[in-house]
C-alpha positions in Angstrom: 0.0 0.1 0.0 1.7 3.5 -1.3 1.2 6.4 0.6 -0.7 8.0 -1.8 -3.4 5.4 -1.3 -3.1 6.0 2.4 -3.7 9.8 2.0 -6.6 9.1 -0.2 -8.1 7.0 2.3 -7.8 9.8 4.8 -8.9 12.5 2.4 -12.0 10.5 1.8 -12.4 9.8 5.7 -12.1 13.7 6.1 -14.5 14.2 3.4 -16.9 11.8 4.4 -17.1 13.5 8.2 -17.9 17.1 6.7 -19.6 17.2 3.5 -21.1 14.1 2.7 -19.6 11.6 -0.1 -20.9 10.6 -3.5 -21.7 7.2 -4.2 -18.5 7.0 -7.0 -16.5 8.1 -3.5 -18.3 5.6 -1.1 -17.6 2.8 -3.7 -13.9 4.3 -3.6 -13.5 4.4 0.1 -14.6 0.7 0.7 -12.3 -0.5 -1.9 -9.2 1.1 -1.0 -10.2 0.3 2.8 -10.9 -3.8 1.3 -6.8 -3.5 -0.2 -5.8 -1.8 2.7 -6.9 -4.4 5.3 -5.8 -7.2 3.0 -2.5 -5.8 2.7 -2.4 -5.5 6.9 -3.5 -9.1 7.0 -1.1 -10.7 4.8 1.7 -8.1 6.7 0.6 -10.1 9.7 0.3 -13.5 8.6 3.9 -13.2 7.2 5.1 -12.0 10.4 3.2 -14.7 12.3 4.7 -17.3 10.1 8.1 -16.8 10.8 7.6 -16.8 14.7 9.5 -19.7 16.3 9.0 -20.9 19.9 12.6 -22.1 21.6 11.1 -24.2 24.8 13.4 -25.1 27.7 15.5 -27.7 25.7 15.9 -25.3 23.2 13.7 -27.4 20.5 12.8 -24.7 17.9 8.9 -25.0 17.0 6.9 -22.6 14.7 3.9 -22.0 15.3 0.6 -23.2 13.0 -3.1 -22.3 13.4 -5.0 -25.6 13.4 -8.6 -26.3 12.3 -9.7 -25.1 15.2 -8.6 -21.5 14.9 -6.0 -21.8 17.7 -2.4 -21.4 17.6 -0.8 -24.9 18.3 3.1 -26.0 18.6 4.4 -28.1 15.6 
């Protein structure tokens, strides 16, 4: 996500609070917000995928999400 796109998201948010948005601007705002959230989620997932847990006997383990949605040691 570039600084220009983030600036546009903020610009639309300010305009929404002051004068309101047209239908086209609302659609653009939603599209930009969706892209922003997808980018953030990808960054967080990338960080979590690189997390390694070292236990008392110093065995390296990675963290993986199971079917239940909770993180498990692997």
